[in-house]
C-alpha positions as CSV (number, residue, x, y, z in Angstrom):
1,M,122.8,145.8,189.9
2,S,122.3,142.4,188.4
3,K,118.4,142.4,189.4
4,F,118.1,145.9,187.3
5,R,119.7,144.2,184.4
6,S,117.6,140.8,184.4
7,R,114.3,142.8,184.7
8,H,115.2,145.1,182.0
9,R,115.9,142.3,179.7
10,R,112.6,140.9,180.3
11,R,110.4,143.4,178.8
12,D,108.6,143.0,175.5
13,P,109.1,145.5,172.9
14,A,106.4,148.1,172.7
15,D,103.8,147.8,169.8
16,L,103.7,150.4,167.3
17,D,100.2,152.2,167.3
18,I,99.6,153.2,163.5
19,T,95.8,153.9,163.9
20,A,96.5,157.6,163.1
21,F,98.5,156.7,160.0
22,M,95.6,154.3,158.8
23,N,93.1,157.1,159.4
24,L,95.3,159.4,157.3
25,M,95.6,157.0,154.5
26,V,91.8,156.1,154.4
27,I,91.1,159.7,153.9
28,L,94.3,160.6,151.6
29,V,93.9,157.9,149.1
30,P,90.3,158.7,147.9
31,F,90.9,162.3,147.7
32,L,94.1,161.7,145.6
33,L,92.1,159.3,143.1
34,I,89.3,162.0,142.8
35,T,91.6,164.8,142.1
36,A,93.8,162.6,139.7
37,V,90.7,162.2,137.3
38,F,90.1,165.9,137.0
39,S,93.5,166.9,136.1
40,R,93.5,164.4,133.3
41,L,90.8,166.6,131.5
42,A,93.5,169.2,130.7
43,I,95.8,166.8,128.7
44,L,95.6,166.7,125.0
45,E,96.5,163.5,123.8
46,L,99.0,163.5,120.8
47,N,100.1,160.6,118.4
48,L,103.0,160.0,116.2
49,P,102.4,160.6,112.7
50,S,101.6,157.3,110.7
51,S,104.1,156.0,108.2
52,G,101.6,156.6,105.1
53,D,101.6,152.8,104.3
54,Q,98.2,151.3,103.9
55,P,97.2,147.8,103.0
56,N,96.5,147.4,99.2
57,D,92.8,146.6,99.8
58,M,92.3,149.9,101.8
59,P,91.1,152.7,99.7
60,E,93.6,155.7,99.9
61,T,92.3,158.6,102.2
62,M,93.7,162.0,102.7
63,Q,96.6,162.5,105.2
64,L,96.5,166.1,105.9
65,E,100.0,167.7,107.4
66,V,100.6,171.0,108.7
67,I,104.3,172.1,108.3
68,V,105.7,174.7,110.6
69,R,108.7,176.3,109.1
70,A,110.6,179.2,110.4
71,D,109.4,181.7,107.8
72,R,105.9,180.2,106.8
73,L,103.2,177.6,107.4
74,E,102.6,174.8,104.6
75,V,99.4,172.7,104.3
76,G,99.7,169.7,102.3
77,E,98.6,166.1,101.8
78,R,101.0,163.3,102.2
79,N,100.3,161.5,98.9
80,G,99.3,164.7,96.8
81,G,101.9,167.3,97.7
82,L,101.6,170.9,98.7
83,L,98.1,172.4,99.1
84,T,98.9,176.0,100.1
85,R,101.8,178.1,101.6
86,L,101.1,180.7,104.1
87,P,103.9,183.2,104.6
88,K,104.6,185.0,107.9
89,Q,102.7,188.4,108.3
90,D,104.2,191.1,110.3
91,E,106.8,188.7,111.7
92,A,104.1,186.3,113.0
93,H,102.7,183.1,111.5
94,D,99.3,183.3,110.0
95,Y,97.4,181.3,112.2
96,A,93.9,183.0,111.0
97,G,94.7,182.1,107.4
98,L,95.5,178.7,108.5
99,T,92.1,178.3,110.1
100,E,90.2,179.7,107.0
101,Y,92.2,177.5,104.8
102,L,91.3,174.2,106.9
103,K,87.7,175.2,107.3
104,K,87.8,174.9,103.3
105,V,89.5,171.3,103.5
106,K,87.1,170.3,106.3
107,A,84.1,171.2,104.0
108,T,85.6,168.9,101.3
109,F,86.3,166.1,103.8
110,P,83.9,166.4,106.5
111,D,84.6,162.9,108.2
112,K,88.2,163.8,108.4
113,L,89.2,164.1,111.9
114,D,92.9,163.7,111.8
115,A,96.0,165.9,111.0
116,A,99.9,165.8,111.6
117,I,101.9,168.8,112.6
118,L,105.4,168.5,111.5
119,L,107.8,171.1,112.9
120,E,111.3,172.3,111.9
121,P,113.9,172.2,114.6
122,D,114.0,175.2,116.9
123,V,110.2,176.1,116.4
124,P,109.1,178.0,119.7
125,Y,106.6,175.9,122.0
126,D,104.2,179.1,121.6
127,V,104.3,178.5,118.0
128,L,103.3,174.9,118.2
129,V,100.5,175.6,120.7
130,Q,99.0,178.2,118.3
131,V,99.1,176.0,115.5
132,M,97.6,173.1,117.3
133,D,94.7,175.6,118.4
134,A,94.1,176.6,114.9
135,V,94.1,172.9,113.4
136,R,91.9,171.6,116.3
137,L,89.0,174.1,116.4
138,F,87.7,177.4,115.3
139,E,85.2,180.0,116.8
140,E,82.0,181.0,114.8
141,V,80.2,184.3,115.7
142,E,76.4,184.5,114.5
143,L,75.9,187.9,113.1
144,D,72.5,189.9,112.9
145,E,71.5,191.8,109.7
146,H,73.5,194.9,111.4
147,G,76.8,192.8,111.7
148,Q,76.5,192.6,115.6
149,P,77.0,189.5,117.2
150,V,74.1,187.7,118.1
151,S,75.3,185.2,120.8
152,E,78.5,184.1,122.3
153,P,81.1,182.5,120.1
154,I,80.4,179.0,119.2
155,K,83.2,176.5,119.0
156,A,83.5,174.2,116.1
157,E,85.7,171.2,115.3
158,L,88.2,170.9,112.5
159,F,90.9,168.2,113.0
160,P,90.9,167.4,116.8
161,E,93.2,164.2,116.5
162,I,96.6,165.6,116.1
163,S,99.7,164.0,115.6
164,I,103.2,165.6,115.8
165,G,106.6,165.0,114.3
166,D,109.7,166.3,112.5
167,A,109.2,168.2,109.5
168,P,111.0,167.0,106.1
169,V,114.3,168.7,105.5
170,L,114.6,171.3,102.8
171,K,117.3,170.7,100.4
172,R,119.5,173.6,100.1
173,S,121.0,174.5,96.6
């Protein structure tokens, strides 16, 4: 019996064969890196609104704000105040009216790319997404002399650099 014990103790531990694991990693890591790049395309980068403080030597620029309230949309300029108010129509926010007004603002300030969307508490996520779409871009349809579409709708940019934040609180009297 002692011969059996001494012979059992002298055995070297078995080496782990990790060749199959390394082959898996060589295939899996590049695949994950390639697919990670494509999933990045669906992300919209957002910023926090700026404080509005500019150095004295910088000229004042327009700081466009779209405020989403429970009963209306407000378009304003941070330093100049309210530009327009768009009340709800048929229990829904007026996204088309917002886009039309922002087209006029874009015509006045063609180099302006950024806008801040300020939300009241408890604004549904769907409303935020629709307002972001209305602020970022619009679709233009080319019509012929009979009013029929000539081609597919063309997407044009309005204010693609969006910041989000909290809306100013209204004082109740």
